[in-house]
C-alpha positions as CSV (number, residue, x, y, z in Angstrom):
1,M,-87.7,16.6,-6.3
2,E,-86.8,14.4,-9.2
3,D,-87.9,15.8,-12.5
4,R,-89.1,12.9,-14.6
5,I,-89.6,14.9,-17.7
6,E,-85.9,15.4,-18.1
7,K,-85.3,11.6,-18.5
8,Y,-85.3,10.4,-22.1
9,A,-85.9,6.6,-22.0
10,I,-84.6,4.2,-24.6
11,S,-88.2,3.0,-25.1
12,D,-89.1,6.5,-26.3
13,F,-86.2,6.4,-28.7
14,M,-87.4,3.1,-30.1
15,L,-91.0,4.5,-30.4
16,N,-89.6,7.4,-32.4
17,V,-87.7,5.0,-34.7
18,G,-90.9,2.8,-35.2
19,G,-92.9,5.9,-35.8
20,L,-90.5,7.0,-38.5
21,V,-90.8,3.6,-40.2
22,L,-94.6,3.7,-40.1
23,F,-94.5,7.3,-41.4
24,F,-92.6,6.3,-44.6
25,L,-94.7,3.1,-44.9
26,D,-97.9,5.1,-44.8
27,L,-96.5,7.5,-47.4
28,V,-95.8,4.6,-49.8
29,L,-99.3,3.2,-49.2
30,D,-100.7,6.7,-50.0
31,V,-99.0,6.9,-53.3
32,W,-100.0,3.3,-54.2
33,A,-103.7,4.1,-53.3
34,V,-103.7,7.2,-55.4
35,L,-102.2,5.4,-58.4
36,S,-104.6,2.5,-58.0
37,F,-107.7,4.7,-57.9
38,Y,-106.5,6.5,-61.0
39,Q,-106.0,3.2,-62.9
40,E,-109.5,2.1,-61.8
41,G,-111.0,5.3,-62.9
42,A,-112.3,6.0,-59.3
43,Y,-111.6,9.7,-59.7
44,V,-113.9,10.8,-56.8
45,S,-112.1,8.5,-54.3
46,M,-108.8,9.6,-55.7
47,G,-109.7,13.3,-55.4
48,V,-110.9,12.9,-51.8
49,L,-107.7,11.0,-50.9
50,I,-105.5,13.7,-52.5
51,F,-107.4,16.4,-50.7
52,L,-106.9,14.7,-47.4
53,L,-103.2,14.1,-48.0
54,L,-102.5,17.7,-49.1
55,G,-104.8,19.3,-46.5
56,S,-103.2,17.4,-43.6
57,S,-99.7,18.0,-44.9
58,V,-100.2,21.8,-45.2
59,L,-101.8,21.9,-41.7
60,L,-98.8,20.1,-40.2
61,Q,-96.3,22.4,-42.0
62,I,-98.0,25.5,-40.7
63,F,-97.9,24.2,-37.1
64,S,-94.3,23.2,-37.5
65,W,-93.3,26.5,-38.9
66,L,-95.1,28.5,-36.3
67,W,-93.5,26.5,-33.5
68,Y,-90.0,27.1,-34.9
69,N,-90.8,30.8,-35.1
70,Y,-92.0,30.9,-31.5
71,S,-88.5,29.7,-30.4
72,S,-86.5,32.7,-31.5
73,E,-83.5,31.6,-29.4
74,E,-83.5,28.1,-30.8
75,K,-83.1,26.7,-27.3
76,Y,-84.8,23.4,-28.0
77,M,-83.7,22.8,-31.5
78,Y,-80.6,20.9,-32.4
79,L,-80.1,21.3,-36.1
80,G,-79.1,24.8,-35.4
81,K,-76.7,25.3,-38.3
82,Y,-79.7,24.7,-40.6
83,L,-82.5,26.2,-38.6
84,K,-80.7,29.5,-38.0
85,N,-81.3,30.2,-41.7
86,R,-85.0,31.1,-41.6
87,I,-85.3,31.3,-45.4
88,F,-84.0,27.7,-45.7
89,C,-86.2,26.5,-43.0
90,G,-89.2,28.2,-44.5
91,V,-88.5,26.8,-48.0
92,L,-88.4,23.3,-46.5
93,H,-91.9,23.8,-45.0
94,V,-93.3,25.2,-48.2
95,C,-92.0,22.1,-49.9
96,Q,-93.8,20.0,-47.3
97,L,-90.6,18.8,-45.7
98,G,-90.8,20.5,-42.3
99,V,-91.9,17.3,-40.5
100,F,-89.0,15.4,-42.0
101,L,-86.7,18.1,-40.6
102,R,-88.2,17.4,-37.2
103,F,-87.7,13.7,-37.5
104,A,-84.1,14.4,-38.4
105,G,-83.7,16.6,-35.3
106,V,-85.2,14.0,-33.0
107,M,-83.0,11.2,-34.5
108,E,-79.9,13.3,-34.1
109,I,-80.4,14.4,-30.5
110,S,-81.6,10.9,-29.6
111,L,-78.5,9.3,-30.9
112,R,-76.3,11.9,-29.2
113,N,-78.2,11.4,-26.0
114,L,-77.3,7.7,-25.9
115,K,-73.6,8.5,-25.2
116,P,-73.3,10.1,-22.6
117,P,-76.6,11.7,-21.7
118,T,-76.7,15.2,-20.1
119,A,-79.6,17.1,-18.6
120,K,-79.5,19.6,-21.4
121,K,-79.5,16.9,-24.1
122,E,-82.3,15.1,-22.4
123,G,-84.3,18.2,-22.2
124,I,-83.9,19.0,-25.9
125,A,-84.7,15.4,-26.8
126,V,-87.8,15.4,-24.7
127,Y,-89.2,18.6,-26.1
128,L,-88.4,17.7,-29.7
129,T,-90.2,14.5,-29.1
130,H,-93.2,16.2,-27.5
131,D,-93.6,18.5,-30.5
132,L,-93.2,15.7,-33.0
133,R,-95.7,13.5,-31.3
134,M,-98.3,16.3,-31.1
135,L,-97.8,16.7,-34.9
136,R,-98.4,13.0,-35.3
137,L,-101.6,13.2,-33.3
138,I,-102.8,16.0,-35.5
139,K,-101.9,14.0,-38.6
140,A,-103.8,10.9,-37.1
141,F,-107.1,12.8,-37.1
142,S,-106.6,15.2,-40.0
143,E,-105.4,12.4,-42.4
144,N,-105.4,8.9,-41.1
145,A,-108.9,8.8,-39.5
146,P,-110.6,10.4,-42.6
147,Q,-108.6,8.0,-44.8
148,L,-109.7,5.0,-42.6
149,T,-113.3,6.3,-43.1
150,L,-112.8,6.6,-46.8
151,M,-111.4,3.1,-47.2
152,I,-114.2,1.5,-45.2
153,T,-116.7,3.5,-47.2
154,I,-115.2,2.1,-50.4
155,I,-115.2,-1.5,-49.0
156,L,-118.9,-1.1,-48.1
157,Q,-119.8,0.2,-51.5
158,R,-117.9,-2.5,-53.4
159,E,-118.7,-5.2,-50.8
160,D,-115.2,-6.5,-51.4
161,V,-111.8,-6.0,-49.7
162,E,-109.2,-5.3,-52.4
163,W,-105.5,-5.2,-51.8
164,V,-105.1,-1.4,-51.9
165,T,-108.1,-0.7,-49.7
166,G,-107.3,-3.5,-47.3
167,L,-103.7,-2.5,-46.8
168,K,-104.5,1.2,-46.6
169,T,-107.2,0.5,-44.0
170,L,-104.6,-1.4,-41.9
171,G,-102.0,1.3,-42.5
172,S,-104.4,4.0,-41.3
173,F,-105.4,2.0,-38.3
174,A,-101.7,1.4,-37.4
175,A,-100.9,5.1,-37.8
176,I,-103.8,6.1,-35.5
177,S,-102.8,3.5,-32.9
178,T,-99.2,4.4,-32.9
179,S,-100.0,8.1,-32.6
180,L,-102.3,7.6,-29.7
181,V,-99.7,5.4,-27.8
182,M,-96.9,7.8,-28.5
183,Y,-99.0,10.8,-27.4
184,H,-99.9,9.0,-24.2
185,R,-96.3,8.1,-23.5
186,S,-95.4,11.8,-23.8
187,M,-98.0,12.8,-21.4
188,R,-97.3,10.0,-18.9
189,S,-93.7,11.0,-18.9
190,F,-94.7,13.7,-16.4
191,Q,-95.7,10.9,-14.0
192,K,-93.5,8.9,-11.7
193,D,-95.5,5.7,-12.2
194,M,-95.4,5.5,-16.0
195,T,-96.3,2.0,-17.1
196,W,-97.0,0.3,-20.4
197,T,-100.2,-1.1,-18.9
198,S,-101.7,2.4,-18.7
199,S,-100.7,3.1,-22.3
200,L,-102.4,-0.2,-23.4
201,V,-105.6,0.7,-21.5
202,Y,-105.5,4.2,-23.0
203,F,-105.2,2.7,-26.5
204,L,-108.0,0.2,-26.0
205,W,-110.7,2.6,-24.8
206,N,-109.8,5.0,-27.6
207,F,-110.0,2.2,-30.1
208,L,-113.4,1.1,-28.8
209,L,-114.8,4.6,-29.0
210,I,-113.2,5.7,-32.3
211,S,-114.3,2.5,-34.2
212,P,-118.0,3.0,-33.9
213,R,-117.6,6.6,-34.8
214,V,-115.6,5.8,-38.0
215,A,-118.0,2.9,-38.9
216,A,-121.1,5.2,-38.5
217,I,-119.6,7.9,-40.7
218,A,-118.5,5.3,-43.3
219,L,-122.0,3.7,-43.4
220,F,-123.6,7.1,-43.8
221,A,-121.2,8.0,-46.6
222,S,-121.5,4.7,-48.4
223,T,-125.1,5.1,-49.5
224,L,-126.1,8.8,-49.1
225,P,-124.9,11.5,-51.5
226,L,-121.4,12.8,-50.9
227,G,-122.7,16.3,-50.3
228,M,-124.6,15.2,-47.2
229,I,-121.6,14.0,-45.3
230,A,-119.8,17.2,-46.2
231,V,-122.7,19.2,-44.8
232,H,-122.7,17.0,-41.7
233,F,-119.0,17.5,-41.1
234,V,-119.1,21.3,-41.6
235,C,-122.1,21.8,-39.3
236,L,-120.7,19.6,-36.5
237,W,-117.2,21.1,-37.0
238,L,-118.5,24.6,-36.6
239,A,-120.3,23.7,-33.3
240,L,-117.1,22.0,-32.0
241,F,-115.0,25.0,-33.1
242,L,-117.3,27.3,-31.1
243,W,-117.0,25.1,-28.1
244,A,-113.2,25.2,-28.3
245,W,-113.3,29.0,-28.5
246,L,-115.6,29.1,-25.4
247,Q,-113.0,27.1,-23.5
248,E,-110.5,29.9,-24.0
249,T,-107.6,27.7,-25.0
250,D,-104.0,29.0,-24.4
251,F,-101.7,26.7,-26.4
252,M,-100.0,28.8,-29.1
253,D,-97.9,32.0,-28.7
254,S,-99.9,34.1,-31.2
255,P,-103.6,34.9,-31.7
256,A,-103.7,33.6,-35.3
257,G,-102.0,30.4,-34.1
258,E,-104.5,30.0,-31.3
259,W,-107.4,30.2,-33.7
260,L,-105.7,27.6,-36.0
261,Y,-105.3,25.4,-32.9
262,R,-109.0,25.7,-32.0
263,A,-110.0,24.8,-35.5
264,T,-107.7,21.7,-35.4
265,V,-109.1,20.7,-32.0
266,A,-112.6,20.8,-33.5
267,L,-111.3,18.5,-36.3
268,I,-109.9,16.1,-33.7
269,W,-113.1,16.2,-31.7
270,Y,-115.0,15.1,-34.8
271,F,-113.4,11.7,-34.2
272,S,-112.1,11.6,-30.6
273,W,-111.9,13.5,-27.4
274,L,-108.9,15.7,-26.5
275,N,-109.0,17.8,-23.3
276,V,-107.8,21.3,-24.1
277,S,-108.5,23.2,-20.9
278,S,-108.0,22.6,-17.3
279,G,-110.6,22.2,-14.6
280,G,-114.1,20.7,-14.8
281,S,-113.1,18.1,-17.4
282,I,-115.5,15.4,-16.2
283,G,-118.5,17.6,-17.2
284,R,-117.0,18.3,-20.6
285,R,-116.3,14.6,-21.2
286,I,-119.9,13.7,-20.4
287,I,-121.2,16.4,-22.7
288,Y,-118.9,15.4,-25.6
289,H,-119.5,11.6,-25.4
290,T,-123.3,12.2,-25.1
291,M,-123.2,14.4,-28.1
292,I,-121.1,11.9,-30.2
293,A,-123.4,9.0,-29.1
294,V,-126.4,11.0,-30.3
295,D,-124.7,11.9,-33.6
296,I,-123.7,8.2,-34.2
297,M,-127.4,7.2,-33.7
298,L,-128.5,10.0,-36.0
299,L,-126.1,8.8,-38.8
300,L,-127.1,5.2,-38.4
301,G,-130.8,6.2,-38.3
302,L,-130.4,8.2,-41.6
303,W,-128.6,5.3,-43.2
304,W,-131.4,3.0,-42.1
305,W,-134.1,5.3,-43.4
306,W,-132.3,5.8,-46.7
307,N,-132.2,2.0,-47.2
308,S,-135.7,1.3,-45.8
309,D,-137.0,0.3,-49.2
310,Q,-134.9,-2.9,-49.0
311,D,-133.8,-5.0,-46.1
312,P,-130.8,-3.1,-44.7
313,S,-127.8,-5.3,-44.3
314,I,-124.0,-5.1,-44.1
315,F,-122.2,-7.8,-46.1
316,G,-125.3,-9.9,-46.0
317,V,-125.7,-9.5,-42.2
318,P,-128.9,-7.8,-40.9
319,A,-128.0,-4.3,-39.9
320,L,-129.5,-4.6,-36.4
321,A,-127.2,-7.5,-35.7
322,V,-124.3,-5.2,-36.5
323,F,-125.6,-2.0,-34.9
324,L,-126.5,-3.3,-31.4
325,P,-123.8,-5.7,-30.4
326,A,-120.9,-4.4,-32.5
327,L,-121.2,-0.6,-32.7
328,G,-123.4,0.0,-29.6
329,G,-121.5,-2.6,-27.5
330,S,-118.1,-1.2,-28.6
331,Y,-119.0,2.3,-27.6
332,T,-120.5,1.2,-24.2
333,V,-117.5,-0.9,-23.4
334,G,-115.2,1.9,-24.4
335,I,-116.9,4.3,-22.0
336,I,-116.6,1.8,-19.2
337,M,-112.9,1.3,-19.9
338,K,-112.4,5.0,-20.0
339,I,-114.0,5.3,-16.6
340,V,-111.8,2.5,-15.3
341,N,-108.8,4.2,-16.8
342,Y,-109.5,7.5,-15.0
343,K,-110.2,5.7,-11.7
344,K,-107.1,3.4,-11.7
345,F,-104.4,5.0,-13.9
346,H,-105.2,8.7,-14.1
347,S,-103.4,11.0,-11.7
348,N,-105.4,13.6,-9.8
349,K,-102.4,16.0,-10.0
350,T,-101.6,18.2,-12.9
351,A,-98.2,17.8,-14.6
352,T,-96.9,20.9,-12.9
353,E,-97.9,19.6,-9.4
354,E,-96.4,16.2,-10.2
355,S,-93.1,17.3,-11.5
356,G,-92.8,20.2,-9.0
357,R,-91.3,22.6,-11.6
358,A,-90.9,23.1,-15.3
359,P,-88.5,20.8,-17.0
360,A,-84.9,21.8,-16.9
361,G,-82.5,21.7,-19.8
362,L,-84.4,24.2,-21.9
363,E,-84.6,27.1,-19.4
364,E,-82.2,29.2,-17.6
365,E,-81.3,27.3,-14.4
366,Q,-81.7,29.2,-11.1
367,S,-78.8,28.6,-8.7
368,G,-81.2,28.5,-5.8
369,E,-79.7,31.4,-3.8
370,D,-77.8,34.4,-5.0
371,V,-75.5,35.7,-2.3
372,V,-74.9,39.4,-2.1
373,N,-72.5,41.1,0.3
374,M,-73.9,43.5,2.9
375,P,-71.8,46.5,4.1
376,L,-68.7,45.6,6.1
377,S,-70.2,47.2,9.2
378,V,-72.8,44.5,9.1
379,G,-70.5,41.6,8.2
380,V,-73.2,39.1,7.1
381,Q,-74.4,37.6,3.9
382,V,-78.0,37.1,3.1
383,P,-79.7,35.5,0.2
384,S,-81.3,37.8,-2.3
385,P,-84.9,37.0,-3.3
386,L,-85.3,35.0,-6.5
387,P,-86.8,36.9,-9.4
388,P,-90.3,35.8,-10.4
389,P,-90.3,33.0,-13.0
390,S,-90.8,34.2,-16.5
391,P,-93.9,33.0,-18.4
392,L,-93.5,29.8,-20.3
393,T,-93.3,30.1,-24.1
394,G,-92.6,28.0,-27.0
395,A,-92.1,24.2,-26.5
396,Q,-92.2,24.6,-22.7
397,K,-95.6,26.2,-22.8
398,R,-97.0,23.7,-25.3
399,T,-95.9,20.7,-23.4
400,Q,-96.9,22.0,-20.0
401,R,-100.4,23.0,-21.3
402,L,-100.9,19.7,-23.0
403,A,-99.9,17.7,-19.9
404,D,-101.8,19.9,-17.4
405,N,-105.0,19.5,-19.6
406,F,-104.4,15.8,-20.0
407,F,-104.3,15.2,-16.3
408,S,-107.1,17.6,-15.3
């Protein structure tokens, strides 16, 4: 059976290049926003932004470092001459440069793979890309989504869109959008019918569901005390963290890493759905979206109650005219599009069933039949039984788990 995951398409290479450009552009906008807030004397906004930037960066470096350590034989890494030096690699991660190292690895193997491609090179390129895109997804919901919420909160408080807040809002939105599309392309690479239409539909329903969520949080934070949104986040995050633990996730190769992953999943769930376990996912999706819909109504209700002494409005528009058609309509249409997506574009097979086997290029190839000689008196040759497959670890395990959960 053809193993689609081994193929490294030129479109994936272009997505990686575009992602690298957006990564640096977002970094420039971050620095500009911090300096602008400092010059304006908006120290609270500056402090929150710096906390988000540093917290997300540290989280990404920890994941990146753990993943490098899980692959002791360096099978899927290409910058071997640098990565064999664990001290050097560790120093880069402490200096918050581990993600840049991964970008360099993806660019190197991608360029090498263009002339001429081999199964091993394609396997390395695919797995490097999967890990990098997972890191970008984590960054999207640990940094970009909170930043987007912060910028919209500032715009609502000032009732004005300034250059720095406007561009940072667009930059955060672009980063989230790109991360979602790239993650979807990684997961769809396990399917034989990978199309850009499915990626577009995936992006649209995510956009329609995430937008009301971010807007509700921003409205709540724009008028109520800062401590209340912090309490709301901590309480909901703890509930989501408990739910992730109850699902008995198996993504990382160490107990400590698994707990970190569950905590990160709870952070992602605060803004958007990510399936992290196989089987019975429809029920989990219904529970999650019902819970988030109730939470959105709770946040909007508290905002309304807090502003009840005056006519609640948003940029001069009555609040009800925004709540019902915009936020409520967006969430409803998003749910409908998600259902259509799962009916029309979603595969009923797991990634393992679809591909037929784990991706080659990063594992020891089995020859199919090992021939052993029987005694001369018998004079026949019979195939010896194949040894049982070893458990997946490292990049193979992460990619297979993500894809199996995605299609369950």
